[in-house]
C-alpha positions, 0 to 999 in steps of 0.5 A: 323018508316019508312021514304020516301027519294029521291035519284039519281041514275044512270039509269043503277044501278037504272034498275039493282036494279028493275030488281033484285028486281023483280027476287027476290021477293022484292020491290025496297025500300025493296032491297034499305033497305036490301043494305044499311043495308048490306053495314052498317054492313060490314062497322062495320065488317071492323072498328071492325077488323082494332080494334081487329088488332091494339090491338094485335099489342098493345099486341105484343108491350107492353104486355098491353091494356087500358080499352078502348082497352079492351072494344072494344075487349069485343065488338068485341067478342060479335059481333062475337058471334051474327054473328056465332049465339052463 
């Protein structure tokens, strides 16, 4: 399901986005949707890497993990497999 929204953009950014969309055979809405999806996915990856880093530090310090941390590691493993297509 799609929804129509209103956004306010800097004039130069809007012009760059429209030019990019045109040059790459995308609609402006398609570019905005793609861009937002990629931005959110990137943040998910950063968050996952931070969680894995904390889990690794805890393993190094305590040699144990909580059940939630183990589940986060499993989620990260599944996410990694999805990213690399396995």
